[in-house]
N, C-alpha and C positions, 0 to 999 in steps of 0.2 A: 214435662221435659225428661221423663225417665226416672229410674231409681237413683238412690243416693250415690251408689257406686259409679253410675254413669256421669254424675255431676261432680265427682271428686276432681279437684284442681291441684295445680302444683303447690306444694307446701310452702314454697317461697312466697307465693302470692296470697294464698288463701288456705292456711292451715287450720284444721279444726281446733287444735290446741290454742290457737290465738284468737279464735272467733268466740263471740258471746252467743250462747245457745239457749233456746227455750222451746217448749212444746206447746202446740196448739191443737185444739180439738177440731172436729169437722166444721164447726161454725166460726172458727177463728178466735176462740177464747183461750187465754193463757191457762195451761194446766200445770206447767212446771217452769221454774225460774232458776237459773244458775247464778253462781257467784260472779261469773264474768259478765252476765247481763246486768247484775246489780252494780258492778263496777263501771260498766259502760254508760248506763242510763241513770243510776242513782236511786232506783226504786228498790226497797227491800222486797223479799219474796212475798211477805204477807200482803203488801199492797198490790203487787203485780198479778199474783195468781187470782184467777177469776175475772180479770179485766179483759175486755175485748181489745183485739189488736188495733181497732180504730181509735180507742182511747189513748193509745201510746203514740199515735202519729200526729203530725201537725194537721191543721185544718185542711190544707190543700191536698194532702194525701189520704186523709181519713175517708173521704168519699169514694176512694178507689177500692176499698176493702172488699165489698161484695163481688166486684168484678174479678179481683185477684183470687178470691176463694174459689170462684167458678173456674178460673184458669188452672190453678194448681190441681183441682179435682180432675179436670178434663185431661190435662197434659201430664199428670203425675208429678208436678213440681213447677217451680217458678224461680226466676232470678232477675234481679234488677236493683234499682236505686230507690230508696225511700228516705223521707225526713221524719225523724222521731223526736219526741220532746223529752228532755232530761227532767229529772226531778226538780231542778231549780227553774224550770220553764224555758231554758234555752234550747233551740232546735239544733240537731246534728244530722249531717248527711251520712248515711251508712249504705254499704253494699249488702244486699240481702239475698240469701238462697233458701228456698223452701223445698224440702224433699220429704217423701213419704217415710214415716217411721212405723209403718203398719206391722203389727205382730200377728202371730198365727191365731191367737184368740183375743178378743177384746175389741173395744171400739176403735174407729179410725183416728189416727193421730198423725201430726205433721211436725217435722223438725225444722226449726227456723234458726239460721246462722246469720249473725250480724258482724260486720267488720267496718270500723270507721274509715272513711275515705282518706283522712290524713295519714293513716298508717298503711293503707293499701292503695296506692295511687292508680293501679291498673287491675284488670281482670282478665285472666287467661281465657281465651276462647276454646270452645270444644273442637275436637278433631273434625267433626262433621262440618262445622262452620268453616274451618280452615280449608277443608277439601272443596267445599263449595266455592270459596273465594278463589282458589287456584284453578279449579276445573272450569268455572264459568267466567273467568276473567277474560276480557277482550284483548289483553296483553299476552303475547306469546311467552310462555314460561316452560322451562325444561330443567331437569336435573341430570347431570352426568357424573359418573363415578371417577375414581382417581385415574383411570385409563382414558378418561374423556369419552366414554361410551354412554349412550342414553339409557337411563334407568326409569325415567318418567318424563312425560311432557303433557301439556294440556292441548285441548282441541284447537285453541286459537293459533298455536304454532304452525298448524297445517296450512294457514293462509300464505305462508312464506315459501311453501313447497316442501317436498320431502315426505308427503303422505301423512296418514293418521298416526296417532301416538303408538299403536301396537306395531306399526311397521318400522318405527325408529328403534325399538328396543334392541340393545346390543350393538348398534351401529355408531359410527363416528360421523362428524359433520361432513367430512369429505366424501363419505359413502352416499349421503342423501342429497348433497348439494355439490356435485362435481365441478360446476362452473364457478363456484364461489372461492374467494381467497380464504380458504379454511385455515391455512397456516397462520395468518395474522390473527384470526379470531381465537384459535386454540392457544396461541401465545398469550393472549389475555387470560384465558382460563387457567393456564399453568401458572401465570403470575399470581392470580388469586389463590390458587391451590397451594403454592409454595410459600408465599409470604403471609397469607391470611388477610392481606389488605384488599378490600373490595375495589373493584374497577367500576366506576360509575360514569355513564355518559360517553362510552366509546362509540364513535360513529364509523360506520362501514358503508362504503359506496361500491356498488357492483351490480351484477345481474344474478337473480335467483331463478330457480326452476319455474316458479309461478309466473315470471315475466322474463323469459330468456332474451328477448330483443329490446328490452327496456332497462335503462339504468335506474336502479332503485337505491334508496338510502335508508339505513336503519340505525337506531341508537340502542346500544346494548349495555347491560350492567351485569357484573359477575360477583358472586358472594360465595365464600367457602362454607361448607356444611361440616360440622364436627359432631362426633358421637358423644356419649355421656362421659367418656374419659378424655375428651378434648382432642381426639385424633381425627385428622381429615377424613371425611367420608366421600366427598365429591364437591361439585360446584353447582350452585343454583344460579340460573341466569334468566333475564327477561329480554324481550325483543319488542321494539315499537317501530312501526313504519313511519318515517318522517320524510318520505319522498316528496310530498307536496311542499313541505317547509324547505327541504333542501333545494328544490328547483326554484322556489321563490327567492331563496337566498342567492342562488346562482344568477338569477335574472337581475336582482338588485346589484350584485357585484359586477355583472357585465355592463349594466347601465352606468354604474359609477365609473368603471374603466373607460367607457365610451365618452363620458363627460370630461374625463381628464385627457384622453388620448386624441379624440377627434377634434379637429379645428384648431390645432396648435399653430397653424400658419394660415395665410390668406392665399394659398396656392390651390387651385381647383383640383388638379390631378393628385396632389399630395393628400388633400382632404378625402377624396374618393378612395385612395389607397388605404388611408387610415381606417375608413369604415370596413373595408374588406379584412384588414389585419385584425380588427377587434372581433369580428364575427367568426373567424376561423382560429382554432377548432371549437370554440365554446358553443357555437350554435350550429354551424354547418361545416361540411368538409370542402366545399368549393363555393366561393362568392365572387361574382363579377359585378362591376358597376359600369353601366353604359350611360353616357350623357349625350344630350343634343350637341351637335357641333357648334351651334350658336352660343351655347352656354360656356363652352371652353374658350370662346373668343371674348367672353365678357358681355356679349350682346343679350338682348331679350330672347327668351326661349321661343324658337320658331321650328316646330316639328315638321311642318310641311304637310302635304296630304297623307292621311293614314288609311284611307279606304280605297286606294287604287290597287293596281296589280303589281306594281314594281316594289321590290324590297325597300324597306325604310332603313336608312343608314344612320346608326348612332356611332358614337366614338367611345372606344374602350378606355376608361379612366382609372379603373382599379381592378385588381385581380389577386386572389390569394387562395391557395390550395394546401391541404394538409400534406400533399406529396411534393408540390413544387412551390413552397412558400416564398414570399418575397425576401424572407430573411435567410433563405438557403436551407431550411430544414428539409429533410427527406423522410418520406414515410416508408412503411414496411413494403408496400406494393407500389411499383411504378405506375404513374398515370400517363395518359396520352399527352403528348406535347401540345401546348395551346397553339391553335392556328391564328388566334387574334391576340396580338400583344398590346401592351399599353400604348395608347396613341393611335392604334390602327382602327379602321372602320369595322363595325360589327353590323352585318346586314341581317334584317329579320323580315320574313314575309308579312304581309298585312294581317293575316289571321293568326299569327303566332301569339303565345301568351304575353310576350313582352309588349307587342304593339297594342294588343287589347288593353293591357294594363296602362300603357301610355295614353291611349285614347280616352279611357274611362276614369283614370285616376284612382282605380280601386285595386287592392291587392288580390292575388290569386294564390291558391294552394292546391297542389296535387299530391296525394299520398303516394301514387305510383305514376310517374311520368316517364316518357321516353325521349330523352334529348336527341337521339339519333333520328327521330321522325322528321320528315321534311318541313313540317310547320314550325320547327324550332330554329331554323336558320339554315343558311347555305354558305359554302366556302367561296373562295374567289372564282372558282370555275363553275359555280352554280350547283355543285353537288350537295346533297343533304348532309346534315350532321357536321358541317364545317365549323360552326360556332362552338359547339360542345361535343368534341369527338370521343369522349370517354364513355365506353359502354357500361361502366360500373355505376354511373349516376342513376338514382332512382327517384327519391322523393324531392319535390321542388317547391319553392315559394318565389313569387315575383312580386316585388313591392315597389310602388312608384316613389321616385325621389321628388317630393312635393314640398314647397316652401312658399308661404305667403300666397296660397291659392294658385300657384303656378307649378306645372309638372316640368321638372328639369331633366328627367331621365328615368331609368329603372335599375333596380338591384335584384339580382337573381341568386337565390340560395339553393345549394344542392346537398343532399346526403349521399355519401358513397361508402365509407367504412361502416358506419353505424346502420344497422338494419332497420331500426324503428323509424317509421315515417314521421314527417313533421305533423305536429298537432296544432290545434287552435291556439294554445298558449304560446307555441313557438312562433306562429304568425303574428300574434300580438306583440311578442318581444321584438321580432324583426321590424315591425312597423315603428316601435319606439326607437330602435337603433337608427333606422333610416331617417325618421323625422328629425332626430337630433343632427344627423350628418347633413340633411338637406338644408337646414338653416345655415350651417357653416359653409356648404357649397354655394348657396345663394349669396352669403356675405362675401365669399371669395370672388364670385362672379361680379358682384357690384363693385368690389374693390378693384378687380381687374379692369373693369370698364373705366372707372375713375382714374386709375393709375395710367392706363393707356392714353386717356384723354390728357392727363397732366403731362405725361412724357411727350406726347405729340405737341402740346402747347409749348413745353419747354424747349423741345428740339427746334420748333419754329422761332422761338425767341432767342435761343443761343445762336452764335455764328454758325452758319452752314459750312463755311470755309473761312479760314483766316485770310485777311486781305494781303495782297502782294505789296511788299515794301522792302526797302534795302536797309532800314535802320537796325533791325534785329532779325535773327532767325528764331522762329517761334514754334512751339509745340504745346498742345493743350490736351488734357484728359479730364473727363467728367465721369464719376461713378455715382449713380443714384443710391438712395438708402434702401434698406430691405423692405419687404412688403408689409411688415407689421408697423414700421415707422411711417412709411409713405414718402412720396417724392418731396424733396425740399426745394429751397429757393437759391441754391448756390449757382453762381454764374461767373463768366469771364468775358473779356472783350479785348480786341486789339483795334485801335482807332488811329489811322494815319492823320497827322497834323500838318500844318504848314511848315515850310522850311525843312522838309524831309524828315521831320521828327515823327515820333510815334508815341501814343499813349497806351499803356498796359493797365488793364483794370480787372480786379477780382472783387466780388462782393457776395454777401450772404443775407438772405431774407429769413427772419424767424418763421417757424411754423412749417407745415407740410401740406401737400395736396395742391389742388388747382389754384386755390387762393394764393399760396406762396409762389407758384409759377407765374401767375398773373402779376403779382406784385413785383416779382423779379423783372418781368418784361417792362413794367412801367419805369422801374429804376434804371434799367439799361437804356431805355429811350431817353430818359432825362439826362443821363451821363453823356450820351452821344450828342445831345443838343448843347449841353454846356461845353463839351470838348470843342465844338465848332467855333466857340467864341475865343479860343486860344488863351484861356485863363490859366494862371498858375494852379498847381494841384490843391493848395489850401483854399483858394477861392472857389474852385470847382466844388469841393466838399461843402464849403459854406453855403453856396447857392443850393446844392442838393439837400442839405439839412433844412434850409428854409422851405423848399418844396415839400419835403416829407412832413414837416411840422404843420404847414398850411393845409395840406391834404388831410391830416389827422384832425385838425380843428374843424374843417368843413364837414368831415364825415361824422364827427361826434355831435355836431349841431344839426344833423339831418333829422327830419321828423320821424323817419322810420328806423333810426339807429337806436341802439341801446344806450342808456346813460353811461357816459364815460368811454364810449367805444373809440378805438384808435384805428388808424390806417394800418394795414398789414405791414407796411414798410417801416413803421416805428420800431427802433431797436436794430435796424439793419446795420451791417458792417460793410465797409468799402475801403479798398486800397487803390490809390490812383498814382501811377508812375509815368513820368514823361522822360523819354530818352532822345537826346540830340546827337545824331551820328556825325555832325560836323566837328564838334570838339569833345565828344564823349561825356558831355554833361548830363547828369541824371538827377531829377528832382522828384520827390514823392511826398505824399501825406496820407494819413490813415484815420478812419473814423470807426473806432471799435473793432479793429481788424488786426490780425497778426502781422508783424513786420516781415518783409521778405528776407530770404537768404540769398547770399551772393557767393557764387563759386568763381574764384579768380582764375585766370589762365594757368597759373601754376598748380591748381588743384586745391588750394587752401579755401576754407569755407568760413564765412562770417555772417552774422545776423545783424542787419542794420539797426542801429540805435535810433529808432524812430519814435518821436513823441506821439503818444496815443491820444487821439481826440475822442470825444464821446460818440456813442452810436448815433446814427442819423435819427433826427426827430426828438432826441432825448434832451437836448439843450445842455448848457454847461460852458466849459472853457472853449476858446477859439481854437481852430485847427492850425497846425504848424507844419511847414514844409521843411524838408531836409534836402540838401543838394550835395552831390559828390561827383567826382570824375571817375568813371569806370574805364579801365583799360580795354582795348578791343579784345574780344573773345571771352569776356566775363559773362557768366550766366546768372540771370535773375530767376529766382524761384518764388512765384506768388501763389499762395495757397489759402484755402479756407480752413477753419479750425477743425473740420472733420478729418483732415489728414493726420492730425495728432490725436491719439485716442484719449489722452487725459484732458488737457486744457485747463486744469486747476493751477493756481499760482504755484503751489508747492511742487507740482510735477512739471513745470515749464522747462526747467533745465534738462530733465530726463527726456521729455518729448523732443526737445531740440537736438539732444544728442542722438536720438534715434533717427531723426531727419538728417543729421549730419552724416551718419554712417550710410544711410540710403543714398545720399547725394554723392558720396565718395566712390560708389561703385560705377565703373565705367560702362559705357554702352556704345554700340556702333553708330547710333544716330541720336539726335536730340529727342525725337519722338519715342524711340525705344527707351531712352533714359527716363522720360516722363512717365511712361507706363510702368517701368520697373520700380520707380519710387512709390507709386500708388500701390502696386502689388505687394511691395515689402512692408508697407505701413498699414494697409487697410484690408480687412477681410473681403471676401467676395460679396457678402451682403452686409454692408456696414450699417451701423445704427443711424448715422447721419450722412448726408450728402458730402461728396468730396469733389473739389475742383482744384486742379493744379495747372498753372500756366508757367512755362519755362521759356525764357528769351535769352538768346546768346547775342551780345552786342556786336555791332559792326561800326567801322569808321569809314567815312567817305575819304577818298584819296585827295591829296593836295591838288592834283590836276582836275578835280571835279568841282572845285570852289574857287571863285575869283572875287576879290573884294577891292573897292577903291574908296578912299576918303576924298570927299569933294567939299570945296568951299561954297558958301552960300552966295554964289554969283551966277546970274543967268547965263553968262558967257560959257560956263562950264558944261552946260547941257550938251552942246555939240561934241565936246571932248568925251563926255560920258557915252554918247551914242557910238562914237568911233571905237572907244575901248571895248564896249560890249560887242560890237560887230567883229573886231579882231579875235576876241575870245571864241565867238561862235565859229569863226573860220578854223581856229585851232581844234575845236571839238567836232568839226565836220558837220556843223549845223547851219550852213549858209542859207538853207531854205527858210530858216526862221529869222533871218536877219531883219527883214522889213518889219515884221510884227514886233520883234524885240526892241528895235530902235524906237518904234512908236511907244512901246510900254515904258522904256527907260526915259524917254523924253517927257512923257506925261507925269511919271512918278517923281522924277528929280525936279521938274518945274513946280509941281504941286508942293514939294517939300521946301523949295526955296521961297515960294510965295507965302505959305501959310504957317511955317514952323520956324523955330529958332534953334540955335546951336549947330553943332557939326552935322554933316550929312554923309551917310555911307551907302554905297551901292554894292550889292552882292548878287552874283549869279551862281546858281547851284545846278549842276547837271546830275540829276538822279533819274528816276523813272520818268520824270517830267523835267522841263526846264523852268527853273524858279528864278524870278527876278524880285529882289527885295530892296526897298529904299527905307533907310533908317533916318529919323530925325528926332530932335528933342522935344517936339510938341506933344501935348496931351489930348488934343482934340481929334476926334475921329472924322475922317472924310465921309461925305454923303454923296450918293449917286444922284445926279440931277437929270431932268429931262428938259433941256432948253428949248425955247421956241425958235422959230426959223430965223428971226432977226436978232436973237441974242448973240453977243460977241464972245461969250465964254461959257464954261460949265459943261463942255463936251469931253473933257479929258478922261474922267473915270468911266463915262459912258462908252467911249471908244475902247478903253482897256477891258471893260466887261464883255464887249462884243468880240474882241479879237483874241481873248484868252479863254482857257478852260474854266478857271475860277480865280477869284481874287478875294482879298480880305485885309483886315487890320489886326495886328497883334501888339498888345501893350507890354512894355517892359518897365522896370523901375526907373530907368533913365529916359524913357521916351516911348516911341511906338515904331512899328514896322508896317509898311504897306507892301503887300506882296501880290504877285500874280503868277499863275502857272500856265504853261503851254504843253500840250501833249507832244511827245516825241514819236508817236506812232501814227496819229491822225494827220492828214495833210493840212498845211496852214490855211487859215481862213482867207 
């Protein structure tokens, strides 16, 4: 290892005065023993001198002595660690240095210095070792002076550009790397130089001379160098290329952002736009997403023929550029205006990269592409370059939008500002992004299909138009829930009843989707059937509750149903209101549904104190009806709970106050007022369905109703016919006299024969001519088909044949048999 002077180390770490010394001859025998050696090992000089070095070492190191002797003879010395035995037999680990002590005359001798490891925990390395470490290190290393000029650098630094070490001497970073952000790096150098605090792990991202068209990333550390007096001499720094790690981190960050950002809605176009937004500018400078037209409609993907001669039309669903971003950002250089906007058709020739990608389902990458070439697309006039008119686009990737084995469209990525072309790892990242978005697009497509089907079903099940009647003026408005919640089962209906009355119904089925819409249709049909029986509101709800409970019981007992399964209708709410325009009487009952609001003619607003019955099918207390007289011109507001955002008990008063304020606002028509209330209280995409039915009450005039009290005497039948005929003359309905006299005769005669108590005859001129006979009986008449020789039983048969419709309505004090004749059709 050289002469003793070459092996001298720092006195702080290995001072000769602190080391135990001894002399060895050429064979490794101790010839001289110092007091420090005696103190360190416990052997007196008399015992140690003449002893072989191997006798002083532990058994594991004693065998190395012949090899060590050969080494220090060949190399002129040796340094290392050995285990020696103390005089008491205990081993001790020591640092050993052996150097030549050769004199001008005399035999060869060697100086051995020992230092216990506990007192000297480290060993300074030689300058030659340090130089090898720095010069041969694969890490870029450099030293700059206090002016930040290079005074030394290793060969590895040349891999980052700037030339070999000798070319750097005397230059600054900006001189050898003009394209780099040298000011930021030199700021870190000055910080270390000024404060003495090392800067560790500083990351720099940019382009270096060795890769001018490629973004690179490096991690740098800076340490100040001081002279022997502690004055700053310069800065020592290291550089490590972490471009691969940086790009992997960027890819992971982009995929994480895509997972959070893409698919936040179930809107196909919005999802496609989110894909474009995520990819620009992190991956590309321009991204367009083109989907099949059938996909945008929610239908199954149907690309049509791809091998013909005619262009294939896709539909532009998403677009984002660094120059014309969807968020309004503007780039440094203007780009050509897009010829294909969102929602417009994008035509591609059969041989274009997009159509080949669509046909094969495989991605494509071109390091240098020409979007102005004819095979890339045409404008509306057939000219080339219409789809991508920007001449600055160069590198391109086309990735199919595939989900569940089906291709839904294509996504095209372009580079414009960045000169480096797309690489394979960029294509892999683009595939990951598009595959994530494709699942969301397909989910949105499937949802769109189901939602459209549910909306179509619900539109068919809801009233296409409100029926014509004179009892109330009505307006209704329905707003479906947003796409994430799904279509619900809110519904409304207006049902004309006998005696010019009308039933107003609003209901809500729990759940969302097609099942809720179908359940709503079943409930509406059941309500209409029960309404035809002319039952009071509480009885209608009671029968409806029985129907729902029975259906749930039947479905739960079906072999293919899950244990405990209930019908969709269980838990539904319903409000049933009947208004009579003759006397303004209004009766209503509720099953788990909000009570209506009433706007009086003077503008004051009240909420009906309506006893709440249990939801349909839930069982519990019986339903109760409330009856009131409403002045003409009063407005009833029947609504589902989606109209009030809260719905909790503690917020009920607050929600009603919001509804009160919305109802107080005036509007030119009832329909506009109905829409205004919904717009005031409900967002454009509510969390729950909303149905609002508003009805302004009317009264029939006194000249439209005629009523007679009749004794239970057969002789009065003729008088009743004459009175009815005179009233028809007053109404100008002489053409209905014959039929009306027949109906009056049969109904009054039937009441006299089969009923008890007083009899009342009433004629109502509404949209139809209504004839009613009231009696105190509780038995319902039955239509008979008498034989030829039967003397009776033809009364109701004649009534049914000569009138438009007839029926029976039960009251607490008896029943009413009624018949209607059309005022527009010619009499039978």
